[in-house]
C-alpha positions in Angstrom: -11.5 -9.8 28.2 -13.6 -7.0 26.6 -12.8 -5.6 23.2 -12.4 -1.8 22.9 -15.6 0.0 21.8 -14.0 1.2 18.5 -12.5 -2.2 17.7 -13.3 -3.6 14.2 -14.6 -7.1 13.9 -12.2 -7.6 11.0 -8.6 -8.7 10.9 -6.8 -7.1 8.1 -4.1 -8.7 5.9 -2.1 -5.5 5.8 -0.2 -4.0 8.7 -1.2 -0.4 9.5 2.1 1.0 8.2 1.6 -0.8 4.9 -1.9 0.6 4.4 -0.8 4.1 5.6 2.1 4.0 3.2 -0.1 3.2 0.2 -2.7 5.9 1.1 0.1 8.5 1.7 1.7 7.8 -1.7 -1.7 8.2 -3.4 -2.4 11.4 -1.4 1.1 12.8 -2.2 0.6 12.2 -5.9 -2.8 13.8 -6.0 -1.8 16.7 -3.7 1.8 17.6 -4.4 3.5 19.5 -1.7 0.9 18.8 0.9 2.1 19.2 4.5 2.6 15.9 6.5 0.2 17.3 9.1 -2.5 17.9 6.4 -2.0 14.3 5.1 -2.3 12.9 8.6 -5.4 14.9 9.3 -7.1 14.1 6.0 -6.3 10.4 6.1 -6.9 10.2 9.9 -3.5 8.8 10.6 -1.7 9.6 13.8 0.9 12.2 12.9 3.8 10.5 14.6 3.0 7.2 12.9 2.8 9.0 9.5 6.1 10.6 10.1 7.7 7.2 10.6 6.0 5.9 7.4 7.1 9.0 5.4 10.7 8.6 6.7 10.8 5.0 5.3 9.2 6.1 2.0 11.8 8.9 1.7 14.7 6.5 2.5 13.7 4.2 -0.4 13.2 7.1 -2.8 9.4 7.1 -3.2 8.8 10.6 -1.7 10.6 13.8 -0.8 9.5 15.3 2.5 10.7 18.9 3.0 10.1 20.8 6.2 9.3 24.5 6.4 7.2 27.1 4.6 7.9 25.8 1.1 8.0 22.2 2.2 5.7 19.3 1.9 5.5 15.8 0.6 6.1 15.0 -3.0 6.0 11.7 -4.9 9.4 11.4 -6.7 9.0 8.0 -8.1 7.1 7.0 -11.3 3.8 5.6 -10.1 3.6 3.3 -13.1 6.7 1.5 -11.8 5.5 0.9 -8.2 3.1 -1.9 -7.3 1.2 -2.4 -4.1 3.4 -5.4 -3.5 6.5 -3.1 -3.8 5.1 -0.7 -1.2 4.1 -3.5 1.2 7.4 -5.2 1.0 9.3 -1.9 1.3 7.5 -1.3 4.6 7.6 -4.8 6.1 9.7 -7.2 4.1 8.7 -10.2 1.9 5.0 -11.1 2.0 4.1 -14.7 2.8 0.8 -16.1 4.2 2.5 -18.3 6.9 6.1 -18.5 8.2 6.1 -22.3 7.7 6.6 -21.4 4.0 10.0 -20.0 4.9 11.3 -23.2 6.3 13.0 -26.0 4.3 10.7 -28.4 6.2 7.9 -27.3 8.4 7.0 -29.2 11.6 4.4 -31.3 9.8 6.8 -32.2 7.0 9.4 -33.3 9.6 6.7 -35.4 11.4 4.9 -36.9 8.4 7.3 -36.5 5.5 4.9 -34.2 3.6 2.5 -31.3 4.3 -0.6 -30.5 2.3 -1.2 -27.3 4.3 2.2 -25.9 3.3 1.2 -26.3 -0.4 -2.0 -24.4 0.3 -0.1 -21.6 2.0 2.4 -21.4 -0.9 -0.4 -21.3 -3.5 -2.2 -18.6 -1.5 0.9 -16.5 -1.2 1.6 -16.8 -4.9 -1.9 -15.7 -5.8 -1.9 -12.7 -3.4 1.6 -11.6 -4.6 0.5 -11.8 -8.2 -2.6 -9.7 -7.6 -0.7 -7.0 -5.5 2.1 -6.9 -8.1 -0.4 -6.3 -10.8 -1.9 -3.1 -9.2 0.3 -0.1 -9.9 0.1 3.1 -7.9 -0.8 4.8 -11.2 -4.0 2.7 -11.3 -5.1 4.2 -8.0 -4.3 7.9 -8.5 -7.0 10.2 -9.7 -6.0 12.5 -12.6 -5.8 16.2 -11.9 -9.3 17.8 -11.8 -8.5 20.1 -14.7 -7.5 17.2 -16.9 -10.5 15.2 -15.7 -12.7 16.6 -18.4 -12.7 16.2 -22.2 -13.2 19.2 -24.5 -17.0 18.6 -24.4 -17.0 18.7 -20.6 -17.6 15.0 -20.1 -15.4 12.9 -17.8 -13.0 10.7 -19.7 -13.5 6.9 -19.7 -11.4 5.0 -17.2 -9.5 2.9 -19.8 -6.7 1.0 -18.1 -7.7 2.1 -14.6 -8.9 0.1 -11.7 -12.5 1.2 -10.9 -15.0 0.2 -8.2 -16.9 -1.6 -10.9 -14.0 -3.8 -11.8 
């Protein structure tokens, strides 16, 4: 079987809808009132898929998506109160590394009486969940351009923000 030409050699941890939801929330915060079509175009997301994502985000109260001339997508939740884990689990349910973690006893535990692999999966899930829960949307949103300068014209220091250097 031949892979598609544009296929990435990487397998991502996140589902597309989870990644799109995070990017759309950041975009909506930085560009209040932007049309869904503009968001889809700028983020290179299929418009129908973005519409599905925005519907889910609106259902849970993260965004408001109004149609029409004065419409657009607006973030209506406090970004300091929403973590990456919150968005991921809103879109797809509880995050675990492997479904064997969700069973009282996995197949190996039933066969051997213990499972060292399950312990590794649980520890990995805990670590991933802690990292994602610690990153708030507010850490990822650029401040408005006008507020992006101090009185002397210099850019403010990124205190308390996640940066590429971190």
